C-alpha positions in Angstrom: 174.3 85.3 -4.2 171.4 87.0 -2.4 171.1 90.8 -2.4 171.8 92.9 0.8 168.2 93.3 1.8 167.5 96.6 3.6 163.8 96.5 2.9 161.5 98.0 5.6 159.1 95.1 5.2 158.5 92.5 4.1 162.0 92.1 5.3 165.0 89.9 5.5 164.8 86.5 7.3 167.5 84.1 8.3 168.6 81.8 5.5 168.2 78.7 7.6 164.7 79.8 8.5 163.9 80.2 4.9 165.3 76.8 4.1 163.4 75.1 6.8 160.2 76.8 5.8 160.6 75.9 2.2 161.2 72.2 3.2 158.0 72.3 5.2 156.0 73.6 2.3 157.2 70.6 0.3 156.7 68.1 3.2 156.2 68.7 6.9 158.2 66.5 9.2 158.0 63.3 7.1 154.2 63.5 7.2 153.9 63.1 3.4 151.8 66.3 3.4 152.8 69.9 2.9 152.6 72.4 5.7 150.0 74.3 3.7 147.9 71.2 3.1 147.5 69.9 6.6 144.3 70.7 8.6 144.7 73.6 11.1 142.8 71.4 13.5 145.4 68.6 13.2 147.7 67.8 16.1 150.7 68.7 13.9 149.5 72.3 13.5 148.1 72.7 17.0 151.6 71.8 18.2 153.1 74.5 15.9 150.7 77.1 17.2 151.2 76.2 20.8 155.0 76.3 20.4 154.8 79.7 18.6 152.7 81.2 21.4 154.9 79.7 24.1 158.2 80.9 22.5 156.8 84.4 22.2 156.0 84.5 25.9 159.4 83.0 26.8 161.3 85.5 24.6 159.5 88.4 26.2 159.9 87.0 29.7 156.2 86.8 30.2 155.5 83.1 30.6 153.5 82.2 33.7 153.0 85.9 34.4 149.3 86.2 33.5 149.8 87.0 29.8 148.4 85.4 26.7 149.9 85.3 23.2 147.8 85.2 20.0 148.6 85.0 16.3 145.9 86.9 14.5 145.4 88.3 11.0 144.9 91.8 9.6 148.3 93.2 10.4 149.0 96.0 12.9 146.4 98.1 11.0 143.6 95.9 12.3 145.1 96.1 15.8 144.6 99.9 15.7 140.9 99.1 15.6 140.9 96.0 17.9 142.7 97.8 20.7 140.1 100.5 20.9 137.2 98.1 20.3 138.3 96.0 23.3 139.8 98.5 25.7 138.5 102.0 25.1 135.4 102.7 27.3 135.7 106.4 27.9 139.0 108.1 27.1 142.4 106.9 25.8 145.7 108.7 25.3 148.0 108.4 22.3 151.6 109.5 21.7 151.9 110.5 18.1 155.3 109.8 16.7 154.6 109.0 13.1 152.3 107.7 10.4 151.3 104.5 12.2 150.5 106.1 15.5 148.5 108.7 13.5 146.5 105.9 11.9 146.0 104.3 15.3 144.6 107.5 16.6 142.1 107.8 13.7 140.7 104.3 14.4 140.4 104.9 18.1 138.3 108.0 17.7 135.5 105.7 16.4 135.1 104.3 19.9 135.5 107.2 22.4 137.4 110.3 23.4 141.1 110.3 22.3 143.6 112.6 23.7 146.9 113.2 21.8 149.2 113.4 24.8 152.1 114.6 22.8 153.3 114.7 19.1 156.5 115.2 17.1 154.6 116.1 14.0 155.9 119.7 14.3 159.3 118.5 13.0 158.1 115.8 10.7 158.4 113.2 13.4 162.2 113.3 13.6 162.2 113.0 17.5 160.4 111.2 20.3 158.2 113.5 22.5 159.3 114.0 26.0 158.2 115.9 29.2 154.5 115.4 28.7 151.9 114.9 31.4 149.5 112.0 31.4 145.8 112.4 32.6 144.8 110.1 35.4 141.5 109.1 33.9 142.8 107.3 30.8 141.6 103.8 29.9 145.1 103.3 28.4 148.1 105.0 26.8 149.2 103.9 23.4 152.7 104.4 21.8 154.7 103.0 18.9 158.0 101.8 20.1 159.8 102.2 16.7 158.9 104.3 13.8 159.9 102.6 10.6 159.3 105.6 8.3 161.0 108.3 10.2 163.7 106.2 12.0 163.0 107.1 15.6 162.7 104.7 18.6 161.9 104.8 22.2 165.1 104.1 24.1 163.3 103.8 27.4 159.7 102.8 28.3 157.6 105.4 30.2 157.0 104.7 33.8 153.2 105.2 34.2 150.3 103.9 36.3 147.9 103.8 33.3 147.6 100.6 31.2 150.3 100.8 28.5 149.7 99.6 25.0 152.3 99.4 22.2 152.7 98.8 18.5 156.0 96.9 18.3 155.8 95.9 14.7 159.2 97.0 13.6 161.4 96.2 16.7 159.8 93.2 18.3 162.4 90.8 19.7 165.2 93.2 18.7 166.3 94.4 22.1 165.8 93.4 25.7 163.6 95.4 28.1 160.9 94.8 30.6 158.0 93.7 28.5 155.8 93.4 31.7 155.5 97.2 31.6 153.0 96.7 28.8 149.4 95.5 29.3 149.1 94.7 25.6 151.5 94.9 22.6 151.3 93.8 19.1 153.5 93.3 16.0 152.9 92.6 12.4 155.3 89.7 11.6 156.6 91.0 8.3 159.1 93.6 9.7 161.2 91.6 12.1 159.6 88.2 12.9 158.3 86.4 9.9 156.5 86.7 6.6 153.5 88.8 6.0 150.1 87.4 7.1 150.1 87.1 10.8 150.2 89.5 13.8 151.5 88.7 17.2 149.4 90.0 20.1 150.4 89.6 23.7 148.2 90.9 26.5 147.7 90.7 30.2 144.6 88.6 30.6 143.3 90.9 33.4 143.0 93.8 31.0 140.0 92.4 29.2 136.3 92.6 30.0 136.2 96.3 31.0 134.1 97.8 28.1 130.3 97.7 27.9 130.0 97.5 24.1 129.3 94.3 22.2 132.4 93.3 20.2 132.1 91.3 17.0 133.6 87.8 17.4 136.5 88.2 15.0 137.6 91.4 16.7 137.1 90.1 20.3 140.4 89.3 22.1 138.6 87.1 24.6 137.0 85.0 22.0 140.3 84.7 20.0 142.0 83.7 23.3 139.4 81.2 24.2 139.9 79.6 20.7 143.8 79.7 21.0 144.2 81.9 17.9 142.0 79.5 15.9 138.5 81.0 15.9 138.9 80.8 12.1 141.6 79.2 9.9 144.9 80.8 10.9 147.7 81.8 8.4 149.6 78.5 8.8 152.7 79.4 6.8 153.2 82.7 8.5 152.8 81.2 12.0 155.1 78.3 11.3 157.8 80.6 9.9 157.5 83.0 12.8 157.9 80.0 15.1 161.1 79.0 13.2 162.4 82.5 13.5 161.9 82.5 17.3 163.8 79.2 17.5 166.6 81.0 15.5 166.6 83.9 17.9 167.0 81.6 20.9 169.8 79.7 19.1 171.6 83.1 18.6 171.6 83.5 22.4 168.2 85.1 22.8 167.1 88.7 22.7 170.2 90.0 24.7 172.6 88.6 22.1 170.4 89.8 19.2 170.2 93.3 20.8 174.0 93.6 21.0 174.3 92.7 17.3 171.7 95.2 16.4 173.4 97.9 18.4 176.7 97.2 16.6 175.0 97.5 13.2 173.4 100.8 14.2 176.7 102.2 15.6 178.4 101.3 12.3 175.9 103.0 10.0 175.3 106.1 12.2 179.1 106.5 12.7 179.5 106.8 8.9 176.5 109.1 8.5 178.0 111.5 11.0 181.5 111.2 9.6 180.8 111.4 5.9 180.5 114.9 4.5 178.0 113.6 1.8 175.3 112.4 4.2 173.3 113.7 7.1 170.9 111.9 9.5 167.2 112.6 9.6 166.3 111.7 13.2 167.8 113.5 16.2 170.8 111.6 17.7 169.2 110.6 21.0 166.1 109.0 19.4 167.7 107.2 16.4 166.3 103.8 15.7 168.5 100.7 15.8 166.2 99.2 13.2 165.7 101.9 10.6 168.4 104.4 9.9 167.1 107.3 7.9 169.5 109.7 6.1 169.8 112.1 3.2 172.5 113.3 0.8 173.9 116.8 1.6 173.9 117.3 -2.2 170.8 115.7 -3.7 172.3 115.9 -7.2 174.5 112.9 -6.2 171.5 110.7 -5.8 171.9 108.9 -9.1 175.6 108.3 -8.5 174.9 106.8 -5.0 172.0 104.7 -6.4 174.3 103.2 -9.0 177.0 102.4 -6.4 174.4 100.6 -4.3 172.9 98.7 -7.2 176.4 97.5 -8.3 177.1 96.4 -4.7 173.9 94.3 -4.6 172.1 96.6 -2.1 168.3 96.4 -2.2 165.5 98.3 -0.5 167.5 101.4 0.5 165.2 104.0 -0.8 163.6 106.3 1.8 159.9 106.6 2.4 158.3 109.5 0.5 157.5 111.3 3.8 161.2 111.7 4.4 163.0 111.1 1.1 166.6 110.2 0.9 167.5 106.7 2.2 166.5 104.2 4.8 168.5 101.3 5.9 166.3 98.8 7.7 168.6 96.6 9.8 166.3 93.9 11.3 167.5 90.9 13.3 168.5 88.7 10.4 170.5 91.3 8.5 174.2 90.5 8.9 176.6 93.2 9.8 178.4 92.4 6.6 175.6 94.0 4.6 175.9 97.2 6.6 179.7 97.1 5.9 178.9 97.0 2.2 176.6 100.0 2.5 179.2 101.9 4.5 181.8 101.2 1.8 179.4 102.6 -0.9 179.0 105.8 1.2 182.8 106.1 1.5 183.3 105.6 -2.2 180.8 108.3 -3.0 182.6 110.8 -0.7 186.0 110.0 -2.2 184.8 110.0 -5.8 182.7 113.1 -5.7 
């Protein structure tokens, strides 16, 4: 039996996706060749890439709306650099809600003036900043929709006239909202979409071509788009598995259905955190993430007891990030609610026994 995988990433994937991907590694569609042996220039893989890009646009409701989807390499960390390289001409604004937005700010400063519009660093990023004003002369505003480490999430998307950019690495395809509010967003696959190795980038095609600097080919969105994500050899396994995962999401009823299931999982774990005298949540209530629930013991001396209960129940990946401590339950799309029920039971046992 597989463990209950609460890892923040690389993360849990649907069993049927894992099975299909493993079959393809052995042999792709009766081709007598493995997925990882075929040429990335072959029709077989071009079809895979085309389907992956199309499904990403369909799931986000952006097909035929002037957007382009790419599967690139380097993770979200490279996107911190690429966004600024391609879009920052004079000044950009950033909302600082955690480690990853802080890293994005650092990279952007290499290319122009960066304004930290607002930050939740004063309380160790346990909330989403609100009531800030946005300068009118920004090239773009960048935010991180979900903060994996601290367990906070934007519940609504800011209404602004400035081009909006987002890192969606840990909540892509997890809930339904108007993706057309964004001019560009990106997501490392390994947290909620597929295995490590590829990064989905979706952008409005009209946003490019507005900076005067020369951009290296590998970091140039326009060149990558002109080559349909294949300027160089793409990560074939990661793209293929991400495509299978998007098929799975559609088979579950699409993002609306997935979002309801994720909300039910979040309601279950947060309900127990708030009820149980042995636990307390880290993020403030209104900004709690549906993807990553962060919480601590009210009595840290019980950590070993709780860890032993979780281990005996087959729970994996529950340890919190060092920035927060305590525990973190990452509840991505493929995590069944039954796994959350097992975790809740362990929490209840701890309270009753101690």
